[in-house]
Backbone as JSON Lines, residues from 0, in Angstrom:
{"i":0,"aa":"X","n":[41.59,95.25,235.97],"ca":[42.63,95.72,236.87],"c":[43.49,94.77,237.45]}
{"i":1,"aa":"X","n":[42.92,93.55,237.62],"ca":[43.71,92.49,238.22],"c":[44.77,91.95,237.25]}
{"i":2,"aa":"X","n":[44.3,91.78,235.96],"ca":[45.17,91.21,234.82],"c":[46.29,92.4,234.63]}
{"i":3,"aa":"X","n":[45.91,93.6,234.75],"ca":[46.88,94.71,234.44],"c":[48.13,94.56,235.61]}
{"i":4,"aa":"X","n":[47.68,94.42,236.89],"ca":[48.61,94.2,237.96],"c":[49.28,92.9,237.79]}
{"i":5,"aa":"X","n":[48.64,91.85,237.37],"ca":[49.38,90.68,237.23],"c":[50.62,90.71,236.25]}
{"i":6,"aa":"X","n":[50.21,91.36,235.1],"ca":[51.14,91.5,234.0],"c":[52.33,92.24,234.44]}
{"i":7,"aa":"X","n":[51.96,93.44,235.1],"ca":[53.15,94.41,235.47],"c":[54.02,93.75,236.45]}
{"i":8,"aa":"X","n":[53.52,93.09,237.45],"ca":[54.27,92.29,238.47],"c":[54.96,91.17,237.84]}
{"i":9,"aa":"X","n":[54.35,90.52,237.08],"ca":[55.02,89.34,236.38],"c":[56.13,89.8,235.45]}
{"i":10,"aa":"X","n":[56.11,90.81,234.81],"ca":[57.2,91.21,233.98],"c":[58.38,91.79,234.76]}
{"i":11,"aa":"X","n":[57.88,92.56,235.82],"ca":[58.94,93.18,236.67],"c":[59.85,91.94,237.29]}
{"i":12,"aa":"X","n":[59.08,91.05,237.86],"ca":[59.63,89.97,238.73],"c":[60.51,89.07,237.85]}
{"i":13,"aa":"X","n":[60.06,88.79,236.53],"ca":[60.67,88.05,235.62],"c":[62.04,88.71,235.25]}
{"i":14,"aa":"X","n":[61.97,90.11,234.97],"ca":[62.98,90.76,234.56],"c":[64.14,90.77,235.54]}
{"i":15,"aa":"X","n":[63.66,90.69,236.95],"ca":[64.76,90.59,238.0],"c":[65.28,89.1,238.28]}
{"i":16,"aa":"X","n":[64.54,88.2,237.58],"ca":[65.04,86.74,237.72],"c":[64.39,86.25,238.98]}
{"i":17,"aa":"X","n":[63.42,86.92,239.56],"ca":[62.79,86.3,240.92],"c":[61.68,85.16,240.63]}
{"i":18,"aa":"X","n":[61.22,85.2,239.45],"ca":[60.2,84.08,239.22],"c":[60.68,83.39,237.85]}
{"i":19,"aa":"X","n":[60.15,82.34,237.62],"ca":[60.14,81.64,236.33],"c":[59.18,82.18,235.41]}
{"i":20,"aa":"X","n":[59.56,81.93,234.15],"ca":[58.5,82.36,232.95],"c":[57.22,81.78,233.19]}
{"i":21,"aa":"X","n":[57.18,80.57,233.57],"ca":[55.97,79.87,233.86],"c":[55.52,79.99,235.27]}
{"i":22,"aa":"X","n":[54.42,80.56,235.62],"ca":[54.03,80.72,236.9],"c":[53.66,79.47,237.6]}
{"i":23,"aa":"X","n":[53.97,79.29,238.86],"ca":[53.66,78.09,239.53],"c":[52.1,77.9,239.59]}
{"i":24,"aa":"X","n":[51.76,76.54,239.74],"ca":[50.54,76.14,239.9],"c":[50.39,75.4,241.31]}
{"i":25,"aa":"X","n":[49.79,76.05,242.31],"ca":[49.82,75.44,243.51],"c":[48.43,75.47,244.17]}
{"i":26,"aa":"X","n":[47.58,74.62,243.95],"ca":[46.2,74.7,244.12],"c":[46.04,74.77,245.73]}
{"i":27,"aa":"X","n":[46.86,74.17,246.5],"ca":[46.81,74.14,248.06],"c":[46.84,75.68,248.43]}
{"i":28,"aa":"X","n":[47.78,76.36,247.88],"ca":[48.05,77.76,248.31],"c":[47.02,78.61,247.71]}
{"i":29,"aa":"X","n":[46.63,78.44,246.44],"ca":[45.58,79.25,245.89],"c":[44.25,79.03,246.58]}
{"i":30,"aa":"X","n":[43.99,77.85,247.09],"ca":[42.68,77.61,247.72],"c":[42.65,78.23,249.05]}
{"i":31,"aa":"X","n":[43.67,78.65,249.67],"ca":[43.82,79.29,251.03],"c":[43.61,80.86,250.88]}
{"i":32,"aa":"X","n":[43.63,81.32,249.61],"ca":[43.45,82.79,249.32],"c":[42.15,83.47,249.97]}
{"i":33,"aa":"X","n":[40.99,82.85,249.66],"ca":[39.81,83.4,250.26],"c":[39.82,83.49,251.94]}
{"i":34,"aa":"X","n":[40.18,82.54,252.44],"ca":[40.27,82.43,253.87],"c":[41.25,83.56,254.35]}
{"i":35,"aa":"X","n":[42.56,83.7,253.69],"ca":[43.47,84.68,254.14],"c":[42.96,85.95,253.89]}
{"i":36,"aa":"X","n":[42.34,86.29,252.86],"ca":[41.84,87.53,252.36],"c":[40.8,88.03,253.42]}
{"i":37,"aa":"X","n":[39.99,87.22,253.65],"ca":[38.81,87.52,254.62],"c":[39.37,87.93,255.99]}
{"i":38,"aa":"X","n":[40.48,87.29,256.42],"ca":[41.05,87.53,257.74],"c":[42.03,88.98,257.61]}
{"i":39,"aa":"X","n":[42.5,88.96,256.39],"ca":[43.51,90.17,256.2],"c":[42.77,91.54,255.91]}
{"i":40,"aa":"X","n":[41.6,91.61,255.24],"ca":[40.96,92.71,254.84],"c":[40.72,93.83,256.02]}
{"i":41,"aa":"X","n":[40.32,93.34,257.23],"ca":[40.06,94.42,258.11],"c":[41.31,95.28,258.56]}
{"i":42,"aa":"X","n":[42.57,94.32,258.68],"ca":[43.78,95.21,258.89],"c":[44.27,95.99,257.7]}
{"i":43,"aa":"X","n":[44.24,95.22,256.55],"ca":[44.64,95.98,255.38],"c":[44.01,97.2,254.92]}
{"i":44,"aa":"X","n":[42.63,97.25,255.1],"ca":[41.7,98.39,254.77],"c":[42.1,99.49,255.78]}
{"i":45,"aa":"X","n":[42.17,99.05,257.02],"ca":[42.46,100.17,258.1],"c":[43.66,100.79,257.88]}
{"i":46,"aa":"X","n":[44.69,100.12,257.32],"ca":[46.05,100.73,257.24],"c":[46.29,101.38,255.86]}
{"i":47,"aa":"X","n":[45.27,101.11,254.85],"ca":[45.59,101.54,253.45],"c":[45.83,102.96,253.33]}
{"i":48,"aa":"X","n":[44.86,103.84,253.91],"ca":[45.0,105.29,253.62],"c":[46.35,105.91,254.16]}
{"i":49,"aa":"X","n":[46.75,105.51,255.31],"ca":[47.96,106.0,255.83],"c":[49.26,105.31,255.27]}
{"i":50,"aa":"X","n":[49.17,104.02,254.99],"ca":[50.39,103.35,254.59],"c":[49.99,102.27,253.63]}
{"i":51,"aa":"X","n":[49.56,102.84,252.26],"ca":[49.19,102.01,251.39],"c":[50.2,100.84,250.83]}
{"i":52,"aa":"X","n":[51.52,101.27,250.82],"ca":[52.43,100.23,250.47],"c":[52.54,99.11,251.53]}
{"i":53,"aa":"X","n":[52.34,99.41,252.61],"ca":[52.39,98.46,253.81],"c":[51.21,97.61,253.58]}
{"i":54,"aa":"X","n":[50.0,98.09,253.52],"ca":[48.74,97.25,253.3],"c":[48.89,96.43,252.08]}
{"i":55,"aa":"X","n":[49.49,96.92,251.0],"ca":[49.71,96.01,249.87],"c":[50.85,94.82,250.07]}
{"i":56,"aa":"X","n":[52.0,95.56,250.45],"ca":[53.2,94.53,250.58],"c":[53.18,93.57,251.55]}
{"i":57,"aa":"X","n":[52.42,93.67,252.67],"ca":[52.31,92.62,253.78],"c":[51.8,91.43,253.07]}
{"i":58,"aa":"X","n":[50.84,91.41,252.09],"ca":[50.26,90.25,251.55],"c":[51.25,89.57,250.74]}
{"i":59,"aa":"X","n":[52.13,90.17,250.09],"ca":[53.24,89.5,249.27],"c":[53.94,88.68,250.38]}
{"i":60,"aa":"X","n":[54.36,89.23,251.44],"ca":[55.04,88.52,252.59],"c":[54.34,87.36,252.97]}
{"i":61,"aa":"X","n":[53.01,87.54,253.03],"ca":[52.15,86.31,253.42],"c":[52.17,85.3,252.42]}
{"i":62,"aa":"X","n":[52.18,85.52,251.25],"ca":[52.28,84.6,250.13],"c":[53.66,83.76,250.26]}
{"i":63,"aa":"X","n":[54.63,84.54,250.46],"ca":[56.03,83.8,250.79],"c":[55.83,82.9,251.94]}
{"i":64,"aa":"X","n":[55.4,83.36,253.0],"ca":[55.18,82.6,254.29],"c":[54.41,81.26,253.84]}
{"i":65,"aa":"X","n":[53.24,81.52,253.16],"ca":[52.42,80.27,253.02],"c":[53.2,79.18,252.1]}
{"i":66,"aa":"X","n":[54.1,79.74,251.1],"ca":[54.72,78.91,250.18],"c":[55.85,78.11,251.1]}
{"i":67,"aa":"X","n":[56.35,78.84,252.04],"ca":[57.48,78.07,253.0],"c":[56.65,77.08,253.8]}
{"i":68,"aa":"X","n":[55.39,77.27,254.4],"ca":[54.69,76.39,255.03],"c":[54.26,75.25,254.17]}
{"i":69,"aa":"X","n":[54.09,75.51,252.9],"ca":[53.64,74.39,252.03],"c":[54.83,73.48,251.84]}
{"i":70,"aa":"X","n":[55.93,73.92,251.58],"ca":[57.19,73.14,251.58],"c":[57.69,72.48,252.67]}
{"i":71,"aa":"X","n":[57.3,73.1,253.93],"ca":[57.93,72.56,255.15],"c":[57.07,71.44,255.69]}
{"i":72,"aa":"X","n":[55.71,71.62,255.76],"ca":[54.7,70.67,256.3],"c":[53.44,71.2,256.1]}
{"i":73,"aa":"X","n":[52.89,70.95,254.87],"ca":[51.51,71.34,254.6],"c":[50.41,70.64,255.18]}
{"i":74,"aa":"X","n":[50.73,69.26,255.66],"ca":[49.84,68.58,256.42],"c":[49.51,69.24,257.68]}
{"i":75,"aa":"X","n":[50.46,69.93,258.22],"ca":[50.25,70.67,259.48],"c":[49.72,72.07,259.15]}
{"i":76,"aa":"X","n":[50.34,72.96,258.4],"ca":[49.99,74.26,258.21],"c":[48.85,74.39,257.49]}
{"i":77,"aa":"X","n":[48.52,73.56,256.46],"ca":[47.27,73.55,255.65],"c":[46.03,73.32,256.62]}
{"i":78,"aa":"X","n":[46.05,72.78,257.71],"ca":[44.94,72.66,258.54],"c":[44.87,73.74,259.65]}
{"i":79,"aa":"X","n":[45.88,74.49,259.78],"ca":[46.02,75.5,260.78],"c":[44.97,76.45,260.79]}
{"i":80,"aa":"X","n":[43.96,76.57,261.8],"ca":[42.92,77.69,261.54],"c":[43.45,79.06,261.74]}
{"i":81,"aa":"X","n":[43.1,80.09,261.18],"ca":[43.34,81.46,261.32],"c":[44.91,81.59,261.14]}
{"i":82,"aa":"X","n":[45.48,81.12,260.18],"ca":[46.86,81.16,259.99],"c":[47.32,82.58,259.93]}
{"i":83,"aa":"X","n":[46.58,83.49,259.28],"ca":[47.07,84.89,259.16],"c":[47.07,85.48,260.54]}
{"i":84,"aa":"X","n":[46.13,85.27,261.31],"ca":[45.98,85.88,262.76],"c":[47.19,85.38,263.56]}
{"i":85,"aa":"X","n":[47.47,84.12,263.28],"ca":[48.67,83.47,264.09],"c":[49.95,84.25,263.72]}
{"i":86,"aa":"X","n":[50.16,84.45,262.39],"ca":[51.34,85.2,261.82],"c":[51.29,86.56,262.32]}
{"i":87,"aa":"X","n":[50.23,87.29,262.25],"ca":[50.15,88.73,262.82],"c":[50.3,88.71,264.13]}
{"i":88,"aa":"X","n":[49.74,87.94,265.05],"ca":[49.76,87.96,266.41],"c":[51.3,87.84,267.1]}
{"i":89,"aa":"X","n":[52.11,87.38,266.27],"ca":[53.33,87.03,266.76],"c":[54.26,88.45,267.14]}
{"i":90,"aa":"X","n":[53.94,89.33,266.28],"ca":[54.69,90.66,266.6],"c":[53.68,91.9,266.33]}
{"i":91,"aa":"X","n":[52.49,91.64,265.97],"ca":[51.62,92.75,265.54],"c":[51.7,93.04,264.12]}
{"i":92,"aa":"X","n":[50.63,93.65,263.71],"ca":[50.47,93.91,262.12],"c":[51.76,94.82,261.63]}
{"i":93,"aa":"X","n":[52.0,95.82,262.53],"ca":[53.19,96.62,262.05],"c":[54.49,95.93,261.77]}
{"i":94,"aa":"X","n":[54.71,94.8,262.42],"ca":[55.95,94.12,262.23],"c":[55.74,92.72,261.69]}
{"i":95,"aa":"X","n":[54.62,92.63,260.9],"ca":[54.42,91.35,260.28],"c":[55.69,90.97,259.21]}
{"i":96,"aa":"X","n":[56.04,92.08,258.58],"ca":[57.19,91.72,257.57],"c":[58.33,91.2,258.28]}
{"i":97,"aa":"X","n":[58.79,91.84,259.53],"ca":[59.82,91.43,260.25],"c":[59.66,89.93,260.68]}
{"i":98,"aa":"X","n":[58.51,89.5,261.15],"ca":[58.25,88.23,261.73],"c":[58.49,87.25,260.46]}
{"i":99,"aa":"X","n":[57.87,87.43,259.31],"ca":[57.87,86.53,258.29],"c":[59.27,86.49,257.6]}
{"i":100,"aa":"X","n":[59.92,87.7,257.58],"ca":[61.4,87.51,257.0],"c":[62.26,86.94,257.93]}
{"i":101,"aa":"X","n":[62.28,87.21,259.17],"ca":[63.14,86.59,260.32],"c":[62.85,85.19,260.68]}
{"i":102,"aa":"X","n":[61.54,84.99,261.02],"ca":[61.13,83.87,261.69],"c":[60.58,82.81,260.8]}
{"i":103,"aa":"X","n":[60.0,83.03,259.76],"ca":[59.38,82.1,258.88],"c":[60.41,81.94,257.65]}
{"i":104,"aa":"X","n":[60.94,82.88,257.03],"ca":[62.04,82.73,255.95],"c":[63.41,82.63,256.31]}
{"i":105,"aa":"X","n":[63.68,82.88,257.67],"ca":[64.97,82.78,258.23],"c":[65.9,83.72,257.37]}
{"i":106,"aa":"X","n":[65.59,84.94,257.1],"ca":[66.41,85.83,256.38],"c":[67.31,86.5,257.38]}
{"i":107,"aa":"X","n":[68.4,87.05,256.89],"ca":[69.16,88.1,257.54],"c":[70.06,88.74,256.62]}
{"i":108,"aa":"X","n":[70.66,89.92,257.18],"ca":[71.62,90.55,256.17],"c":[71.15,91.04,255.07]}
{"i":109,"aa":"X","n":[71.98,90.96,253.93],"ca":[71.73,91.59,252.59],"c":[70.54,90.8,252.1]}
{"i":110,"aa":"X","n":[70.51,89.57,252.18],"ca":[69.4,88.83,251.63],"c":[68.13,89.35,252.27]}
{"i":111,"aa":"X","n":[67.97,89.61,253.46],"ca":[66.75,90.16,254.01],"c":[66.43,91.46,253.48]}
{"i":112,"aa":"X","n":[67.42,92.39,253.31],"ca":[67.25,93.74,252.77],"c":[66.8,93.58,251.34]}
{"i":113,"aa":"X","n":[67.42,92.76,250.56],"ca":[67.03,92.68,249.04],"c":[65.69,92.11,249.03]}
{"i":114,"aa":"X","n":[65.27,91.18,249.63],"ca":[63.87,90.76,249.73],"c":[62.9,91.79,250.11]}
{"i":115,"aa":"X","n":[63.15,92.48,251.08],"ca":[62.34,93.56,251.49],"c":[62.28,94.66,250.51]}
{"i":116,"aa":"X","n":[63.26,95.05,249.92],"ca":[63.32,96.02,248.97],"c":[62.52,95.44,247.49]}
{"i":117,"aa":"X","n":[62.5,94.19,247.29],"ca":[61.68,93.64,246.27],"c":[60.21,93.74,246.55]}
{"i":118,"aa":"X","n":[59.71,93.43,247.63],"ca":[58.43,93.71,248.07],"c":[57.95,95.04,248.08]}
{"i":119,"aa":"X","n":[58.9,95.95,248.62],"ca":[58.48,97.49,248.58],"c":[58.29,97.73,247.15]}
{"i":120,"aa":"X","n":[59.14,97.52,246.16],"ca":[58.86,97.91,244.9],"c":[57.55,97.36,244.23]}
{"i":121,"aa":"X","n":[57.35,96.06,244.59],"ca":[55.99,95.47,244.0],"c":[54.92,96.19,244.55]}
{"i":122,"aa":"X","n":[54.87,96.47,245.94],"ca":[53.88,97.26,246.63],"c":[53.62,98.66,246.03]}
{"i":123,"aa":"X","n":[54.82,99.26,245.65],"ca":[54.78,100.69,245.36],"c":[54.31,100.62,243.88]}
{"i":124,"aa":"X","n":[54.66,99.73,242.95],"ca":[54.15,99.72,241.66],"c":[52.55,99.4,241.66]}
{"i":125,"aa":"X","n":[52.24,98.51,242.47],"ca":[50.71,98.23,242.69],"c":[50.06,99.49,243.09]}
{"i":126,"aa":"X","n":[50.56,100.15,244.15],"ca":[49.74,101.32,244.58],"c":[49.62,102.46,243.45]}
{"i":127,"aa":"X","n":[50.62,102.62,242.75],"ca":[50.81,103.48,241.7],"c":[49.76,103.21,240.62]}
{"i":128,"aa":"X","n":[49.54,101.91,240.38],"ca":[48.52,101.52,239.4],"c":[47.13,101.89,240.06]}
{"i":129,"aa":"X","n":[46.94,101.58,241.31],"ca":[45.72,101.95,241.9],"c":[45.34,103.52,241.69]}
{"i":130,"aa":"X","n":[46.42,104.35,242.13],"ca":[46.41,105.8,241.85],"c":[45.88,106.06,240.52]}
{"i":131,"aa":"X","n":[46.58,105.6,239.59],"ca":[46.25,105.98,238.22],"c":[45.01,105.34,237.59]}
{"i":132,"aa":"X","n":[44.34,104.45,238.4],"ca":[43.06,104.0,238.04],"c":[41.93,104.95,238.26]}
{"i":133,"aa":"X","n":[42.14,105.92,239.08],"ca":[41.22,106.9,239.28],"c":[39.91,106.52,239.95]}
{"i":134,"aa":"X","n":[39.98,105.52,240.9],"ca":[38.85,105.02,241.5],"c":[38.52,105.93,242.64]}
{"i":135,"aa":"X","n":[37.16,106.13,242.69],"ca":[36.56,106.98,243.94],"c":[36.64,106.21,245.15]}
{"i":136,"aa":"X","n":[37.36,106.62,246.06],"ca":[37.69,105.91,247.4],"c":[36.33,105.43,248.04]}
{"i":137,"aa":"X","n":[36.31,104.27,248.7],"ca":[35.02,103.88,249.36],"c":[34.0,103.31,248.37]}
{"i":138,"aa":"X","n":[34.14,103.24,247.13],"ca":[33.16,102.68,246.26],"c":[33.32,101.18,246.06]}
{"i":139,"aa":"X","n":[32.38,100.52,245.54],"ca":[32.56,98.98,245.37],"c":[33.64,98.78,244.31]}
{"i":140,"aa":"X","n":[33.91,99.48,243.47],"ca":[34.97,99.43,242.33],"c":[36.3,99.54,242.94]}
{"i":141,"aa":"X","n":[36.41,100.44,243.9],"ca":[37.7,100.65,244.59],"c":[37.99,99.47,245.49]}
{"i":142,"aa":"X","n":[37.0,98.95,246.18],"ca":[37.19,97.59,246.99],"c":[37.62,96.49,246.13]}
{"i":143,"aa":"X","n":[36.85,96.28,245.1],"ca":[37.11,95.18,244.09],"c":[38.56,95.37,243.57]}
{"i":144,"aa":"X","n":[39.05,96.59,243.29],"ca":[40.38,96.83,242.73],"c":[41.47,96.42,243.76]}
{"i":145,"aa":"X","n":[41.3,96.84,245.05],"ca":[42.15,96.69,246.14],"c":[42.2,95.09,246.39]}
{"i":146,"aa":"X","n":[41.14,94.49,246.49],"ca":[41.17,93.01,246.5],"c":[41.9,92.37,245.53]}
{"i":147,"aa":"X","n":[41.67,92.81,244.27],"ca":[42.45,92.26,243.24],"c":[43.99,92.37,243.16]}
{"i":148,"aa":"X","n":[44.35,93.57,243.64],"ca":[45.68,93.68,243.71],"c":[46.23,92.96,244.97]}
{"i":149,"aa":"X","n":[45.44,92.84,245.98],"ca":[45.95,91.92,247.06],"c":[46.23,90.39,246.64]}
{"i":150,"aa":"X","n":[45.18,90.01,245.77],"ca":[45.31,88.71,245.23],"c":[46.52,88.49,244.44]}
{"i":151,"aa":"X","n":[46.83,89.42,243.61],"ca":[48.03,89.3,242.78],"c":[49.34,89.36,243.52]}
{"i":152,"aa":"X","n":[49.43,90.18,244.47],"ca":[50.64,90.28,245.4],"c":[50.82,88.97,246.07]}
{"i":153,"aa":"X","n":[49.71,88.4,246.6],"ca":[49.75,87.07,247.33],"c":[50.35,85.99,246.25]}
{"i":154,"aa":"X","n":[49.82,85.98,245.14],"ca":[50.38,85.03,244.08],"c":[51.71,85.13,243.84]}
{"i":155,"aa":"X","n":[52.17,86.48,243.55],"ca":[53.63,86.72,243.26],"c":[54.44,86.41,244.43]}
{"i":156,"aa":"X","n":[54.03,86.58,245.66],"ca":[54.84,86.25,246.85],"c":[55.03,84.87,246.9]}
{"i":157,"aa":"X","n":[54.01,84.07,246.57],"ca":[54.14,82.68,246.59],"c":[55.02,82.22,245.46]}
{"i":158,"aa":"X","n":[54.88,82.8,244.27],"ca":[55.87,82.44,243.08],"c":[57.18,82.73,243.43]}
{"i":159,"aa":"X","n":[57.59,83.95,244.07],"ca":[58.9,84.2,244.4],"c":[59.58,83.34,245.34]}
{"i":160,"aa":"X","n":[58.8,82.98,246.4],"ca":[59.32,82.1,247.52],"c":[59.53,80.55,246.87]}
{"i":161,"aa":"X","n":[58.51,80.23,246.13],"ca":[58.75,78.69,245.54],"c":[59.99,78.77,244.79]}
{"i":162,"aa":"X","n":[60.23,79.74,243.97],"ca":[61.55,79.82,243.31],"c":[62.85,79.83,244.24]}
{"i":163,"aa":"X","n":[62.65,80.6,245.14],"ca":[63.7,80.66,246.13],"c":[63.99,79.36,246.83]}
{"i":164,"aa":"X","n":[62.96,78.51,247.03],"ca":[63.0,77.15,247.53],"c":[63.49,76.17,246.68]}
{"i":165,"aa":"X","n":[63.65,76.54,245.33],"ca":[64.32,75.55,244.32],"c":[63.31,74.99,243.48]}
{"i":166,"aa":"X","n":[62.21,75.35,243.62],"ca":[61.08,74.87,242.54],"c":[61.29,75.71,241.3]}
{"i":167,"aa":"X","n":[61.26,75.08,240.26],"ca":[61.29,75.64,238.99],"c":[60.14,75.25,238.09]}
{"i":168,"aa":"X","n":[59.35,76.28,237.53],"ca":[58.11,75.83,236.81],"c":[58.57,75.79,235.35]}
{"i":169,"aa":"X","n":[58.57,74.53,234.83],"ca":[58.81,74.22,233.44],"c":[57.83,73.39,232.85]}
{"i":170,"aa":"X","n":[57.5,73.49,231.51],"ca":[56.69,72.62,230.84],"c":[57.46,71.19,230.71]}
{"i":171,"aa":"X","n":[56.57,70.16,231.02],"ca":[56.86,68.81,230.73],"c":[56.35,68.19,229.6]}
{"i":172,"aa":"X","n":[57.09,67.21,228.94],"ca":[56.4,66.64,227.92],"c":[55.64,65.18,228.32]}
């Protein structure tokens, strides 16, 4: 399931020019995933049934925020305990997207709308894949698939933001 989601999101974002052909390797951000996932899961699971695309999409925004923090001052942000909770608590879970777009990414106007639409499309594609996987809700398989989807959305958010920040992933000799 995770590989299917990765390929779909990768192809979509590549076709939009939002990521480079070579995905970024950023161990600092990848190593933060288990901590972020553990903190996010109670909120994400609670919201999933009523708002699946929000539950999925917010993690892509978190990936973008983390890439921004990495670029800005990783010595500081990399050591911040409960960084997800700190982001969420700024405006609450329902407005996490607005907080990240406006206060972390400093987006406004058309750029904000376009980035929001991009995340919404990625979340919708991922939710569609989950629906078509025909997993029984509440099962360990469904939980594993959900976490796999969150992981890929986090990584794609990270990749999109790193490219927006001017990092280009190319092979070097």
